[in-house]
N, C-alpha and C positions, 0 to 999 in steps of 0.2 A: 457190279460192274458188267454183268452179262458175259463173263468169260468162263469157259469150262475149266475145271480143275486140271483136266488132262492137257489143255492148251498151255496153261501156265507151267506145268511140269515139263512139257516139251521145250518151252522157251528157256527154261533154266538148265536144261541138260548141257553139260560141258561139251565143248567142241571136240569131236572124235572123228575118226574115219569110219564110224559105226552108225547104224540107223538108230536114232533115238525112239524109244517106245515108252510112253507114259503108262504106268500101272498103279491102280489103287485097289486094294483088297475090298471086296464087297462084304466080307465077313459072313457070306452065305455060300461059300464053296467055289466062287468064281471071281473074276477080276474085271474091273472097268479098265479099258485099254484104249490107246490112240496112237496112231502113226501119223507123221507129218503129212498134211494134205489129204487126210482121210477122215471120215466121221468117226466119232468114238464108237466102241463096240464092247460087248461083254463076252468073255471067253473063260473056259476052264483052263487049268494049267496045261492040260494035254492039248487043248485046242489052240492055245497061244503058242505052244512049242511047235505045233504043226504049221501054224501060219507063219512063224518066223524061221522055219527050217531053211538052212542054206544061207541065211543072212547073218552078218556080223552086227550085233545089236548092243545097245546100252539101255538097260531097263532103269527108268527113273520113277521114283515114288517113295512114299513113306515106308512101305512094307516090301520094297523091291527085293531086299535080301532074302525073303521067303521064296523067291523064284530062282534061287541060285542053281537049281537042277537043270534049268534050260541051257542046253548046250550053246556054246559060242556067244554068250552074253556077258557083258560087263554089268556091274550093279552100281547104281548111285542111289542108295537109300537115303532120301531126304524129304522133308515136308515141303509143302508149297512155300515159296519164298515171297514174303509180303512185298519186298522191293520190286521183284519181277512182276508180280500182280499189279502193283501200282504203275509201273512203267508201261505195261501193256494196256491198262485201263485208260491211261492218259495219252496214248499214242495218237489217237485221232482228235484229241482235244475235248474239253468239257462241253463245248457247243454241239459237237457230234453226238455226245451222250444225250444231251437235252433234246435234240431233234429226234433221235431214235426213240426215246422214251415218250415223247409227245405223239409220235406217229404210231408206235407199236405198243405202248404201255411199258410198265417196268419189266425188266428181264424176269423170265420164269425159269424154274429149274427144269433141266432135261433129265427125265427118268428113263434109264435104259432097262428097267425091269419094273414090275408092279410093286406097289408099296407093300411092305411086310409089317403090318400092324394088326393088333388084335383088340377089339372092343372089350371093355370090362364085362365080366359075367357077374351075375348076382351073388355067386358064392366066393368071390375073390376078396371080400371084406371091404369093398368100396361101395358105398351107397350112392345110387344115382341121385342127382340133384335137379329135379324138375325137368325141364325140356331144354336145358342149356346144351349148346353144341361145343364140345371141347376140341380145339385145333389139334391136340396131340393125344389121341386115345391112350388110355392106360392099359398096360398088359402086365400080367404077373407070371413069372416063371418059377418053378420049384427045382431045387437041386435033386438029382437022382442019387 
């Protein structure tokens, strides 16, 4: 649909007298975030707390409850709502989608950080198969 996850989260935030902030855990020690009318950004917990200092906020996202330590913030821990995504995707009509896709190509993901993947090594037990290019490189982790 060409919509950012954070845009959908902002749209589904319940009406409050607080500033909605979309938050999605990167699982790498920081958060994808967005405020209404601003581009998405990546922030650490401390950086987000600093950016939101003095604002009454509502944090919206599937892992928002993990940010409960941020002062003066309400929490709405919820996944992306498919109905909200559908409503936003159809807001301009299907013809607007088709025109945009024809002019710009299909929507591409917006990466706020570099990709975190590891190509397989020869000692990981996976034998390379010729010169095929795999769209999702394999990685192996071991428990310590």
